[in-house]
NUBA-45636 format. One record per residue (C-alpha): residue in three letters; x, y, z. Coordinates in steps of 0.2 Angstrom, whole numbers, plus 5000, padded with zeros to 4 digits. Layout:
NUBA-45636
ALA, X, Y, Z
...
END
This chain:
NUBA-45636
UNK, 5505, 5419, 4232
UNK, 5500, 5431, 4249
UNK, 5511, 5436, 4264
UNK, 5505, 5427, 4279
UNK, 5507, 5435, 4296
UNK, 5512, 5429, 4313
UNK, 5512, 5439, 4331
UNK, 5522, 5433, 4345
UNK, 5517, 5440, 4362
UNK, 5531, 5449, 4371
UNK, 5531, 5447, 4390
UNK, 5528, 5466, 4401
UNK, 5544, 5462, 4409
UNK, 5559, 5451, 4413
UNK, 5571, 5440, 4404
UNK, 5560, 5430, 4394
UNK, 5559, 5443, 4381
UNK, 5577, 5439, 4377
UNK, 5574, 5421, 4373
UNK, 5561, 5428, 4362
UNK, 5576, 5439, 4352
UNK, 5588, 5424, 4353
UNK, 5573, 5414, 4343
UNK, 5570, 5427, 4331
UNK, 5590, 5428, 4324
UNK, 5584, 5408, 4320
UNK, 5573, 5416, 4306
UNK, 5581, 5416, 4287
UNK, 5580, 5435, 4286
UNK, 5578, 5435, 4268
UNK, 5563, 5427, 4269
UNK, 5555, 5436, 4281
UNK, 5550, 5453, 4289
UNK, 5552, 5457, 4305
UNK, 5542, 5471, 4316
UNK, 5541, 5475, 4334
UNK, 5526, 5483, 4343
UNK, 5522, 5487, 4361
UNK, 5517, 5470, 4365
UNK, 5521, 5458, 4351
UNK, 5534, 5456, 4336
UNK, 5525, 5452, 4321
UNK, 5531, 5440, 4307
UNK, 5529, 5439, 4288
UNK, 5532, 5428, 4277
UNK, 5526, 5421, 4258
UNK, 5529, 5402, 4268
UNK, 5529, 5406, 4287
UNK, 5526, 5389, 4292
UNK, 5542, 5385, 4282
UNK, 5551, 5399, 4287
UNK, 5547, 5396, 4305
UNK, 5549, 5378, 4307
UNK, 5568, 5378, 4297
UNK, 5570, 5391, 4313
UNK, 5570, 5375, 4323
UNK, 5580, 5364, 4310
UNK, 5593, 5378, 4313
UNK, 5592, 5373, 4333
UNK, 5594, 5354, 4327
UNK, 5611, 5359, 4320
UNK, 5617, 5371, 4334
UNK, 5613, 5354, 4346
UNK, 5622, 5343, 4334
UNK, 5638, 5354, 4334
UNK, 5637, 5356, 4354
UNK, 5631, 5341, 4362
UNK, 5646, 5335, 4368
UNK, 5648, 5352, 4377
UNK, 5632, 5353, 4391
UNK, 5627, 5342, 4404
UNK, 5610, 5346, 4396
UNK, 5601, 5355, 4385
UNK, 5591, 5363, 4396
UNK, 5595, 5364, 4415
UNK, 5580, 5359, 4425
UNK, 5575, 5358, 4445
UNK, 5564, 5344, 4448
UNK, 5548, 5354, 4447
UNK, 5555, 5361, 4430
UNK, 5557, 5341, 4425
UNK, 5538, 5340, 4429
UNK, 5534, 5353, 4419
UNK, 5545, 5348, 4404
UNK, 5538, 5328, 4406
UNK, 5518, 5338, 4403
UNK, 5525, 5346, 4385
UNK, 5533, 5330, 4380
UNK, 5519, 5321, 4386
UNK, 5509, 5334, 4374
UNK, 5521, 5331, 4359
UNK, 5518, 5312, 4363
UNK, 5534, 5310, 4371
UNK, 5536, 5298, 4388
UNK, 5553, 5306, 4396
UNK, 5557, 5325, 4396
UNK, 5569, 5323, 4382
UNK, 5571, 5340, 4375
UNK, 5581, 5335, 4360
UNK, 5565, 5324, 4353
UNK, 5553, 5336, 4361
UNK, 5562, 5347, 4348
UNK, 5563, 5334, 4332
UNK, 5544, 5328, 4337
UNK, 5540, 5346, 4336
UNK, 5547, 5348, 4318
UNK, 5541, 5332, 4311
UNK, 5522, 5341, 4319
UNK, 5527, 5355, 4308
UNK, 5530, 5349, 4294
UNK, 5517, 5335, 4294
UNK, 5504, 5352, 4294
UNK, 5499, 5347, 4311
UNK, 5499, 5364, 4318
UNK, 5492, 5379, 4304
UNK, 5496, 5398, 4305
UNK, 5479, 5400, 4316
UNK, 5483, 5388, 4328
UNK, 5500, 5395, 4330
UNK, 5491, 5413, 4331
UNK, 5480, 5408, 4341
UNK, 5492, 5400, 4355
UNK, 5507, 5414, 4353
UNK, 5498, 5431, 4357
UNK, 5494, 5438, 4368
UNK, 5509, 5432, 4379
UNK, 5504, 5421, 4392
UNK, 5490, 5409, 4386
UNK, 5493, 5392, 4392
UNK, 5493, 5380, 4408
UNK, 5510, 5377, 4411
UNK, 5521, 5384, 4423
UNK, 5537, 5394, 4418
UNK, 5554, 5384, 4420
UNK, 5565, 5393, 4432
UNK, 5578, 5397, 4418
UNK, 5565, 5405, 4407
UNK, 5560, 5415, 4423
UNK, 5577, 5419, 4434
UNK, 5571, 5437, 4442
UNK, 5556, 5429, 4449
UNK, 5563, 5414, 4455
UNK, 5581, 5421, 4460
UNK, 5575, 5438, 4466
UNK, 5559, 5433, 4477
UNK, 5571, 5424, 4491
UNK, 5575, 5432, 4505
UNK, 5572, 5440, 4520
UNK, 5554, 5445, 4524
UNK, 5546, 5436, 4508
UNK, 5533, 5428, 4512
UNK, 5535, 5415, 4496
UNK, 5521, 5423, 4485
UNK, 5521, 5435, 4472
UNK, 5506, 5438, 4460
UNK, 5515, 5439, 4443
UNK, 5514, 5425, 4437
UNK, 5514, 5420, 4417
UNK, 5509, 5403, 4410
UNK, 5513, 5396, 4394
UNK, 5508, 5384, 4378
UNK, 5517, 5373, 4369
UNK, 5521, 5384, 4358
UNK, 5527, 5399, 4369
UNK, 5537, 5384, 4376
UNK, 5546, 5378, 4361
UNK, 5550, 5397, 4356
UNK, 5559, 5400, 4374
UNK, 5568, 5382, 4374
UNK, 5574, 5385, 4356
UNK, 5580, 5404, 4361
UNK, 5589, 5398, 4374
UNK, 5600, 5382, 4366
UNK, 5606, 5398, 4353
UNK, 5610, 5408, 4368
UNK, 5619, 5398, 4379
UNK, 5638, 5400, 4372
UNK, 5647, 5396, 4388
UNK, 5651, 5384, 4406
UNK, 5658, 5386, 4418
UNK, 5658, 5381, 4439
UNK, 5663, 5393, 4452
UNK, 5662, 5388, 4471
UNK, 5651, 5374, 4467
UNK, 5640, 5381, 4457
UNK, 5636, 5378, 4438
UNK, 5637, 5394, 4428
UNK, 5629, 5394, 4410
UNK, 5632, 5411, 4402
UNK, 5619, 5420, 4388
UNK, 5622, 5431, 4374
UNK, 5608, 5437, 4369
UNK, 5604, 5455, 4356
UNK, 5603, 5473, 4369
UNK, 5583, 5476, 4362
UNK, 5572, 5469, 4348
UNK, 5581, 5484, 4333
UNK, 5600, 5473, 4335
UNK, 5592, 5457, 4331
UNK, 5596, 5460, 4314
UNK, 5616, 5461, 4318
UNK, 5615, 5444, 4323
UNK, 5608, 5439, 4308
UNK, 5626, 5429, 4301
UNK, 5628, 5439, 4281
UNK, 5634, 5423, 4273
UNK, 5617, 5416, 4267
UNK, 5626, 5398, 4262
UNK, 5631, 5392, 4281
UNK, 5619, 5398, 4296
UNK, 5631, 5402, 4311
UNK, 5626, 5412, 4325
UNK, 5636, 5424, 4335
UNK, 5633, 5413, 4352
UNK, 5640, 5398, 4341
UNK, 5659, 5408, 4337
UNK, 5659, 5411, 4355
UNK, 5656, 5393, 4359
UNK, 5667, 5386, 4347
UNK, 5682, 5396, 4350
UNK, 5680, 5395, 4369
UNK, 5680, 5377, 4369
UNK, 5694, 5377, 4359
UNK, 5705, 5390, 4370
UNK, 5697, 5382, 4385
UNK, 5688, 5398, 4393
UNK, 5683, 5393, 4411
UNK, 5675, 5409, 4416
UNK, 5668, 5427, 4411
UNK, 5679, 5437, 4428
UNK, 5686, 5448, 4427
UNK, 5674, 5456, 4416
UNK, 5687, 5466, 4407
UNK, 5697, 5451, 4402
UNK, 5683, 5440, 4396
UNK, 5677, 5458, 4382
UNK, 5693, 5457, 4380
UNK, 5694, 5440, 4374
UNK, 5680, 5443, 4362
UNK, 5685, 5457, 4355
UNK, 5702, 5450, 4349
UNK, 5697, 5431, 4346
UNK, 5678, 5437, 4336
UNK, 5681, 5441, 4317
UNK, 5681, 5461, 4315
UNK, 5663, 5459, 4303
UNK, 5655, 5455, 4322
UNK, 5663, 5463, 4334
UNK, 5662, 5480, 4323
UNK, 5644, 5476, 4322
UNK, 5636, 5469, 4335
UNK, 5631, 5474, 4355
UNK, 5628, 5462, 4367
UNK, 5617, 5458, 4384
UNK, 5627, 5444, 4392
UNK, 5619, 5434, 4405
UNK, 5624, 5422, 4415
UNK, 5615, 5412, 4429
UNK, 5617, 5397, 4441
UNK, 5608, 5381, 4434
UNK, 5595, 5372, 4444
UNK, 5600, 5358, 4452
UNK, 5588, 5347, 4464
UNK, 5576, 5356, 4471
UNK, 5585, 5372, 4467
UNK, 5578, 5384, 4454
UNK, 5589, 5394, 4445
UNK, 5593, 5412, 4449
UNK, 5604, 5427, 4441
UNK, 5620, 5428, 4443
UNK, 5625, 5444, 4433
UNK, 5620, 5452, 4418
UNK, 5629, 5468, 4406
UNK, 5627, 5475, 4393
UNK, 5643, 5475, 4382
UNK, 5646, 5489, 4369
UNK, 5656, 5481, 4358
UNK, 5654, 5494, 4343
UNK, 5660, 5505, 4353
UNK, 5675, 5497, 4362
UNK, 5680, 5490, 4345
UNK, 5682, 5509, 4339
UNK, 5690, 5513, 4355
UNK, 5702, 5501, 4354
UNK, 5704, 5501, 4336
UNK, 5722, 5506, 4339
UNK, 5725, 5491, 4349
UNK, 5715, 5479, 4339
UNK, 5726, 5484, 4324
UNK, 5740, 5482, 4330
UNK, 5736, 5466, 4334
UNK, 5731, 5459, 4316
UNK, 5747, 5464, 4310
UNK, 5757, 5452, 4323
UNK, 5745, 5438, 4323
UNK, 5760, 5431, 4336
UNK, 5754, 5443, 4349
UNK, 5733, 5438, 4349
UNK, 5741, 5420, 4353
UNK, 5751, 5427, 4368
UNK, 5738, 5439, 4374
UNK, 5725, 5423, 4375
UNK, 5739, 5413, 4383
UNK, 5750, 5423, 4394
UNK, 5736, 5434, 4399
UNK, 5717, 5434, 4395
UNK, 5718, 5415, 4401
UNK, 5727, 5415, 4417
UNK, 5717, 5433, 4421
UNK, 5700, 5421, 4418
UNK, 5707, 5406, 4429
UNK, 5710, 5418, 4442
UNK, 5700, 5410, 4459
UNK, 5692, 5396, 4449
UNK, 5702, 5383, 4457
UNK, 5713, 5379, 4470
UNK, 5730, 5380, 4463
UNK, 5749, 5382, 4468
UNK, 5755, 5398, 4476
UNK, 5764, 5403, 4463
UNK, 5753, 5400, 4451
UNK, 5739, 5412, 4459
UNK, 5753, 5424, 4461
UNK, 5755, 5424, 4443
UNK, 5737, 5425, 4440
UNK, 5734, 5439, 4450
UNK, 5748, 5447, 4439
UNK, 5740, 5447, 4424
UNK, 5722, 5450, 4432
UNK, 5731, 5469, 4439
UNK, 5736, 5471, 4419
UNK, 5719, 5466, 4412
UNK, 5711, 5479, 4423
UNK, 5723, 5492, 4416
UNK, 5725, 5487, 4395
UNK, 5708, 5486, 4395
UNK, 5707, 5505, 4400
UNK, 5725, 5509, 4393
UNK, 5722, 5502, 4375
UNK, 5707, 5514, 4371
UNK, 5707, 5531, 4365
UNK, 5714, 5546, 4374
UNK, 5722, 5537, 4387
UNK, 5740, 5542, 4389
UNK, 5743, 5544, 4406
UNK, 5735, 5524, 4407
UNK, 5747, 5518, 4393
UNK, 5762, 5529, 4403
UNK, 5757, 5519, 4417
UNK, 5756, 5503, 4411
UNK, 5775, 5505, 4404
UNK, 5783, 5510, 4423
UNK, 5773, 5497, 4430
UNK, 5779, 5482, 4419
UNK, 5795, 5488, 4413
UNK, 5800, 5491, 4434
UNK, 5793, 5472, 4438
UNK, 5802, 5466, 4423
UNK, 5818, 5473, 4426
UNK, 5816, 5470, 4445
UNK, 5817, 5451, 4441
UNK, 5830, 5452, 4429
UNK, 5842, 5458, 4443
UNK, 5838, 5443, 4454
UNK, 5854, 5433, 4454
UNK, 5845, 5414, 4453
UNK, 5826, 5416, 4443
UNK, 5814, 5402, 4447
UNK, 5802, 5394, 4433
UNK, 5787, 5404, 4440
UNK, 5796, 5419, 4438
UNK, 5802, 5416, 4422
UNK, 5784, 5414, 4416
UNK, 5782, 5432, 4425
UNK, 5796, 5442, 4417
UNK, 5787, 5437, 4399
UNK, 5773, 5442, 4404
UNK, 5780, 5458, 4412
UNK, 5788, 5460, 4396
UNK, 5776, 5458, 4385
UNK, 5763, 5471, 4394
UNK, 5780, 5480, 4392
UNK, 5780, 5480, 4372
UNK, 5763, 5483, 4372
UNK, 5761, 5497, 4381
UNK, 5777, 5504, 4372
UNK, 5767, 5500, 4356
UNK, 5751, 5509, 4362
UNK, 5760, 5525, 4368
UNK, 5770, 5527, 4349
UNK, 5753, 5526, 4343
UNK, 5747, 5540, 4350
END
């Protein structure tokens, strides 16, 4: 059997290429070779249609695992919904049902409706088709071209076809790992490989069961009821503490948070940043090793420090709870630096701050329940700072 090839076009700019990278994670690494070029990626395999189809079957499995987490598989504005409905009609589906569309697309692939030639002609070069791009895939142009002195027009527009849109849909579903509300907006958090060269680091090493890194994050976030990614230091520490070491020591992450579309409002960018997990896991090696030796400290850090810090500013709450969360947030920012190598002065600062606050509370004749919680936090941070100083 001859090796088959499929080229998937890459856009010249924009976040869209990261959705394609996310889709590439779904391809079984032991059955496929992937190479990157200036304007496309080339996939090679001895049974390419089967490999391509299995990527969408993995997305169906991901949907089954996560179906109760998200309000919709792909958040859509009213205009986006019209686009998806037209794509559904091409698949013989009357309504804009993303799950049903993916299932039908897989059936068509299994039944031989699309050949390698069909896919090749549709997927390269990138912008081939008649469909406009839903706003979640094109947030730069929808989000950054709405402001003072903007006349509502821009010349650079992509047009897509069924196959490209299905790849982007699969890439979005795979990349999304968290959803939360902030100031009346729904925020979706997406995790991508930062570059093509790092796609391979996202491919699970366990060949028996395919589990994406994004699903690991999603699953742990659901178990712990994580409600935000801010402050980012708290979220990064949470990732380093709660993800398996084989993940944190081998991957870097590109995180994108988008404000979901609603009604006539399109999706818009909230924030994006690169998380150098590999570097941080080395810089925080002593701190992370200490947590492995004391599993109870991992639980305490999550409960008393990271989760309260990540709740800060999300919901209105009692004054005492707000004060606790503010304290947790300050500690997180200091710990993020102090836990890294060669940071003795910050470790001493953390020890002095936490010890002083703990002793001031102990001197009080009566301690409120809210102050007891703060005392536990100060004591824990003092103990961690002492351990970090000893390991210096």
